[in-house]
C-alpha positions in Angstrom: -4.1 -10.3 -35.4 -2.9 -12.4 -32.4 -2.4 -11.1 -28.9 1.4 -10.9 -29.1 1.2 -8.9 -32.3 -1.4 -6.6 -30.9 0.8 -5.9 -27.9 3.9 -5.4 -30.0 2.1 -2.9 -32.2 0.4 -1.2 -29.2 -3.0 -2.1 -30.6 -4.0 -4.1 -27.6 -6.6 -2.6 -25.2 -5.5 -2.9 -21.6 -8.1 -2.9 -18.8 -7.1 -2.4 -15.2 -9.8 -3.5 -12.7 -9.3 -1.5 -9.4 -8.0 2.1 -9.5 -6.4 2.3 -6.1 -2.8 3.0 -5.1 -1.6 0.1 -7.3 -4.1 0.1 -10.2 -4.0 3.8 -11.1 -0.2 4.2 -11.4 -0.1 1.0 -13.5 -2.9 2.2 -15.8 -0.9 5.4 -16.4 2.3 3.5 -17.0 0.6 1.4 -19.8 -1.1 4.6 -21.2 2.3 6.3 -21.3 3.7 3.2 -23.1 1.3 3.8 -25.9 -1.7 1.5 -25.1 -5.3 2.3 -25.0 -6.2 1.8 -21.3 -9.6 1.5 -19.7 -9.7 1.6 -15.9 -12.7 0.0 -14.1 -13.7 0.8 -10.6 -17.0 0.6 -8.6 -16.2 4.0 -7.0 -17.9 6.6 -9.3 -15.9 9.4 -7.6 -12.6 7.8 -8.7 -13.9 7.3 -12.2 -15.1 10.8 -12.5 -11.8 12.2 -11.1 -9.8 10.2 -13.6 -11.9 11.3 -16.6 -11.4 14.9 -15.5 -7.6 14.3 -15.3 -7.5 15.0 -11.6 -5.5 12.7 -9.4 -6.7 11.6 -5.9 -3.3 10.2 -4.8 -0.3 12.1 -3.6 1.9 9.7 -5.5 0.2 10.3 -8.8 0.8 13.9 -10.0 -2.3 15.4 -11.7 -0.1 16.5 -14.6 0.8 12.8 -15.3 -2.8 11.8 -15.3 -3.9 14.8 -17.3 -1.3 14.0 -19.9 -2.9 10.7 -20.8 -6.6 11.7 -20.5 -6.5 15.4 -21.7 -5.3 17.4 -24.7 -2.9 15.8 -27.2 0.5 15.5 -25.7 3.1 13.6 -27.7 6.2 11.6 -26.6 8.5 9.1 -28.1 7.4 5.6 -27.1 9.0 2.5 -28.5 10.1 4.4 -31.6 6.6 5.5 -32.4 4.6 8.6 -31.6 2.0 8.3 -29.0 -0.3 11.0 -27.7 -3.0 11.3 -25.0 -5.5 10.4 -27.7 -6.0 6.9 -29.1 -6.4 6.0 -32.8 -10.2 6.8 -32.6 -9.6 10.2 -31.1 -10.6 9.1 -27.6 -8.4 9.5 -24.5 -5.4 7.2 -24.1 -6.7 6.5 -20.5 -10.3 6.5 -19.5 -12.3 5.1 -16.6 -15.7 3.5 -16.2 -17.8 1.6 -13.7 -19.2 -0.6 -16.6 -17.6 -4.1 -16.7 -19.0 -4.5 -20.3 -15.9 -2.6 -21.4 -14.1 -5.9 -20.9 -15.7 -7.2 -24.0 -13.1 -5.3 -26.1 -10.2 -5.8 -23.8 -7.1 -7.8 -24.9 -5.5 -7.8 -21.4 -7.1 -7.5 -18.0 -5.2 -6.7 -14.9 -6.8 -7.2 -11.5 -5.7 -4.7 -8.8 -8.5 -4.9 -6.3 -8.2 -4.9 -2.5 -7.5 -8.1 -0.5 -8.2 -7.3 3.1 -8.6 -9.6 6.1 -11.9 -10.5 7.6 -12.8 -9.7 11.2 -11.4 -13.1 12.2 -8.2 -12.4 10.3 -9.0 -14.8 7.4 -8.3 -13.7 3.8 -11.2 -11.9 2.2 -11.0 -12.6 -1.5 -14.5 -11.3 -2.2 -13.2 -8.4 -4.4 -10.9 -10.7 -6.4 -13.6 -13.3 -6.9 -16.1 -10.7 -8.0 -13.6 -9.3 -10.5 -12.8 -12.8 -11.8 -16.5 -13.5 -12.3 -17.1 -10.3 -14.2 -14.1 -11.1 -16.4 -15.3 -14.7 -16.9 -18.7 -13.7 -18.1 -17.0 -11.6 -20.8 -14.0 -13.8 -21.5 -13.1 -14.3 -25.2 -10.3 -15.9 -27.1 -6.9 -14.3 -27.0 -7.3 -12.5 -23.7 -4.5 -12.2 -21.1 -5.7 -12.0 -17.4 -3.2 -11.0 -14.7 -3.8 -10.9 -11.0 -1.7 -8.3 -9.1 -3.6 -8.2 -5.8 -1.6 -9.7 -3.0 -3.0 -13.0 -1.8 -2.0 -16.4 -0.5 0.2 -18.7 -2.5 -2.0 -20.8 -4.8 -4.9 -18.3 -5.4 -4.3 -17.8 -9.1 -4.5 -21.5 -10.0 -6.9 -22.6 -7.2 -9.4 -19.7 -7.3 -9.1 -17.6 -10.4 -8.4 -20.3 -13.0 -11.5 -22.4 -12.2 -13.7 -19.3 -12.5 -12.2 -18.3 -15.8 -12.1 -21.8 -17.2 -15.4 -23.2 -16.0 -17.9 -20.4 -15.3 -18.4 -19.0 -18.8 -19.6 -22.1 -20.6 -17.2 -21.5 -23.5 -14.8 -24.4 -22.9 -11.8 -22.1 -23.2 -8.4 -23.7 -22.5 -5.8 -21.8 -20.5 -2.5 -21.3 -22.4 -4.2 -21.8 -25.7 -7.5 -19.8 -25.8 -6.7 -17.4 -23.0 -3.7 -16.6 -20.8 -3.4 -16.3 -17.0 -0.6 -15.0 -14.8 0.2 -13.5 -11.4 2.4 -10.5 -11.1 2.5 -8.9 -7.6 2.2 -5.1 -7.3 5.3 -3.7 -5.5 4.1 -0.1 -5.0 5.7 1.7 -2.0 3.6 4.8 -1.4 5.7 7.9 -0.8 8.8 6.7 -2.6 10.3 8.8 -5.4 13.3 6.7 -6.3 11.3 3.5 -7.2 8.2 3.8 -9.4 6.0 1.3 -11.3 8.2 1.6 -14.3 11.6 1.2 -12.5 10.7 -1.5 -9.9 11.5 -5.0 -11.2 8.4 -6.9 -12.0 7.9 -10.5 -10.8 5.8 -12.6 -13.3 4.6 -16.2 -13.0 2.4 -17.8 -15.7 0.1 -20.8 -15.4 1.7 -22.2 -18.6 4.8 -21.2 -20.6 2.5 -19.5 -23.2 0.8 -17.5 -20.4 4.2 -16.4 -19.1 5.3 -15.3 -22.5 2.1 -13.3 -23.1 2.5 -11.5 -19.7 6.2 -10.8 -20.3 5.3 -9.4 -23.8 2.8 -7.0 -22.2 4.8 -5.8 -19.2 8.1 -5.3 -21.0 6.4 -2.5 -22.9 5.9 -0.5 -19.7 8.4 -1.9 -17.1 12.1 -1.6 -17.2 13.0 -5.0 -15.8 11.1 -8.3 -15.6 11.8 -11.2 -13.3 10.1 -14.3 -14.6 9.5 -17.2 -12.2 8.4 -20.8 -12.7 4.7 -20.5 -11.6 2.1 -18.1 -10.2 2.5 -19.8 -6.8 6.2 -18.8 -6.7 5.3 -15.2 -7.7 2.6 -15.1 -5.0 5.1 -16.4 -2.4 7.6 -13.8 -3.4 5.3 -11.0 -2.4 4.4 -12.7 0.9 8.1 -13.2 1.7 8.9 -9.5 1.0 6.3 -8.2 3.4 6.7 -10.9 6.0 10.4 -10.1 6.0 9.6 -6.5 6.7 6.9 -7.2 9.3 9.1 -9.6 11.3 12.1 -7.3 11.3 10.0 -4.3 12.4 8.7 -6.5 15.2 12.3 -7.4 16.2 13.4 -3.8 16.3 10.2 -2.8 18.2 11.1 -5.4 20.8 14.7 -4.2 20.8 13.3 -0.7 21.5 11.5 -2.0 24.6 14.7 -3.8 25.7 16.7 -0.6 25.3 14.2 1.3 27.3 14.5 -1.2 30.2 18.3 -1.0 30.0 18.2 2.8 30.0 19.8 3.3 26.6 18.8 5.0 23.4 17.6 2.5 20.7 18.1 5.1 18.0 21.8 5.5 18.9 22.1 1.7 18.9 20.7 1.4 15.4 22.8 4.3 14.0 25.9 2.6 15.3 24.9 -0.9 14.1 24.2 0.3 10.6 27.8 1.4 10.1 28.6 -2.3 9.6 29.0 -2.7 5.8 27.6 -6.3 5.8 25.3 -8.6 7.8 23.0 -5.8 9.0 20.0 -4.0 7.6 18.4 -1.0 9.3 14.8 -1.2 10.5 13.3 1.3 12.9 10.8 1.1 15.8 7.5 2.9 15.9 4.0 3.0 17.4 3.1 -0.2 15.5 2.8 -1.4 11.9 0.4 0.2 9.3 -0.6 0.2 5.7 -2.6 -2.1 3.5 0.2 -4.6 2.9 2.8 -5.2 5.6 0.5 -5.9 8.5 -1.9 -8.0 6.4 0.1 -10.0 3.8 1.9 -12.2 6.4 -1.5 -13.2 7.7 -2.4 -14.5 4.3 0.6 -16.8 4.5 -0.1 -17.8 8.0 -3.7 -18.7 7.1 -2.6 -20.8 4.1 -0.2 -22.7 6.3 -2.9 -23.4 8.8 -4.8 -25.3 6.1 -1.7 -27.4 5.8 -1.5 -28.0 9.6 1.5 -25.8 10.1 1.8 -22.9 12.6 3.7 -19.9 11.2 5.2 -19.0 14.6 7.5 -16.1 13.5 4.5 -14.4 11.8 2.2 -14.8 14.8 4.9 -13.6 17.2 5.7 -10.6 15.0 2.0 -9.7 14.8 1.7 -10.0 18.5 4.6 -7.6 19.1 3.6 -5.0 16.5 0.0 -5.0 17.6 1.1 -4.4 21.2 3.1 -1.2 20.3 0.2 1.3 20.6 -0.4 0.0 24.2 3.3 0.4 24.9 3.2 4.0 23.6 0.1 4.6 25.8 2.2 3.6 28.8 5.0 6.0 27.8 2.5 8.9 27.5 1.0 8.0 30.9 4.4 7.8 32.5 5.5 11.2 31.1 2.3 12.8 32.3 2.7 11.2 35.7 6.1 12.8 36.1 4.4 16.1 35.7 1.7 15.1 38.2 -1.0 14.9 35.5 -3.4 12.0 35.2 -4.0 10.6 31.7 -7.8 11.0 32.2 -8.8 14.5 31.3 -5.4 15.4 29.8 -5.3 17.0 26.4 -3.4 14.9 23.9 -2.4 16.2 20.4 -1.3 13.5 18.0 0.8 14.6 15.1 0.4 12.4 12.1 -2.2 9.6 11.6 -1.1 8.3 8.2 0.7 5.0 8.5 4.0 6.4 7.1 5.5 9.8 6.4 4.3 12.0 3.5 1.3 9.8 2.4 -2.4 10.2 2.9 -3.1 6.5 3.5 -4.1 5.7 7.1 -5.3 2.2 6.6 -4.2 0.0 9.5 -2.4 2.9 11.0 -1.2 2.4 14.6 -2.1 6.0 15.3 -5.8 5.1 15.1 -5.3 2.4 17.7 -3.4 4.7 19.9 -6.1 7.4 19.7 -8.7 4.8 20.5 -6.7 3.6 23.5 -6.2 7.2 24.7 -9.9 8.0 24.4 -10.7 4.8 26.3 -8.6 6.1 29.2 -10.5 9.3 29.3 -8.0 11.6 27.5 -9.2 14.5 25.3 -7.6 13.7 21.9 -7.1 15.8 18.8 -4.9 15.2 15.8 -3.2 17.1 13.0 -2.1 15.6 9.7 -1.6 17.7 6.6 -2.5 14.7 4.4 -5.6 13.4 6.2 -8.6 15.7 6.6 -10.6 13.3 8.8 -10.5 9.9 10.4 -13.0 7.4 11.9 -12.1 6.1 15.4 -14.6 3.7 16.9 -18.0 5.1 16.2 -16.9 8.8 15.9 -15.4 10.9 13.1 -12.6 13.2 14.0 -11.6 16.3 11.9 -8.1 17.5 11.4 -7.3 20.2 13.8 -5.3 23.4 12.9 -1.7 23.2 14.0 -0.5 26.4 15.5 1.3 27.6 18.7 -2.0 27.7 20.6 -2.8 24.1 19.7 0.6 22.9 20.9 0.6 25.0 24.1 -2.9 23.9 25.0 -1.9 20.2 24.8 -0.7 18.6 27.9 1.3 16.1 25.7 2.1 16.0 22.0 2.5 12.6 20.5 4.6 12.3 17.3 3.1 9.3 15.5 4.1 10.0 11.9 7.2 11.9 10.8 5.8 14.1 8.0 8.5 16.2 6.3 6.3 19.3 6.4 6.5 19.6 10.2 9.0 22.0 11.7 10.2 19.8 14.6 12.2 22.5 16.4 9.1 24.7 16.4 7.0 21.8 17.7 9.5 21.2 20.5 9.8 24.9 21.4 6.0 25.2 21.8 5.1 21.9 23.5 5.0 21.1 27.2 5.6 17.4 26.9 6.4 15.2 23.8 6.3 11.5 23.2 8.3 11.0 20.0 7.7 7.5 18.5 9.7 8.2 15.3 12.9 10.0 16.5 11.6 13.0 14.6 13.2 15.4 17.1 16.7 13.9 16.8 18.0 17.1 15.2 16.1 19.5 17.5 17.4 21.1 20.7 15.3 19.5 23.4 14.9 19.3 27.1 15.2 15.6 27.8 12.9 16.0 30.7 10.1 17.0 28.4 10.7 14.6 25.5 10.3 10.9 25.8 11.3 8.6 22.9 10.8 4.9 22.3 
């Protein structure tokens, strides 16, 4: 049976390499679509958690995971009946650390991290390792899709040579195996757009590769957006996040300008967004966080450097966004100074360290940089975040502190770094001496403007 027929009949085995915030929801989506899915991750704790049916992400309900790994649960999928068990009586979704499971895979989707190195160059080590593991087990009829965000050209310049040349089998892309790029578009914390409902960009190395990828993804995703090549698909993701990074930088600078002019940037934005065309709202904050938006533009800038082009907008945006924790530090120092308190020795309580509201992800969070700066100035810093039990700042580990009236009243200044919906902002205002609000979280609270400073 050929690959397309296996996909159509839901007899294809799908492997997802990397079970993070992008890989796990995708694995569940394919399992819910009726496929046998094997997730692969080097983290044994994640593998064990999945096989128990226990989610480790806020965005993935345990009930959704348990439904595809636990007791038989039926649902209508593509006109057929599918349960949490596969045709052999095993779970529809299982996880392993063993890459030998790829020997029986019909489709392999790579969802591993793509961080930056210490010198801000792309670190493709996880992608390359995954590609080599796949290559050593590559067999005819397999579809390989890269979803990890990377610079334009990676699929054809890095992944293809590994798959084609490193296994000694002389397999030809587009005939013996298929290769495509389809960027993940997960936005942690969102409820309105999911893996299933978010349109899927797909670019194949050949037309046959594109058709194979489309055939697979249309089983689990509502809308597909095919493009002419993997390089175009890679560039789409970079454009999306560069667009966001540069616009956040713009509004951060506007916030600084409004502060100098003595006007409220939040009022300016609220008024501007009443225009029904030609304006899109972005909001200032203490910086830019998360795994994608601060990092992805740097992949594009790095690639352009190899072509002797300086991506000036990207570099300027990064400069502004990276400067925001220092700007917030200045606001804290100024507010304390008005109360005749030095920053050194002051007790600072930071509310929220996740990079955005209602998620547990604190990668690249500007709150960490802010805490580091505060500690460097001699402040005594504590934090509370209902989603993050502990963090590492510099060489030390900080534990989440209990948030109660005593914690608020003992703080010389409370800094709102993340606007989690679980916080009672009026209660925070009523029990705090001074507040620096970087998210406009207290906009609906009755406040003493002498005690509350905003961006």
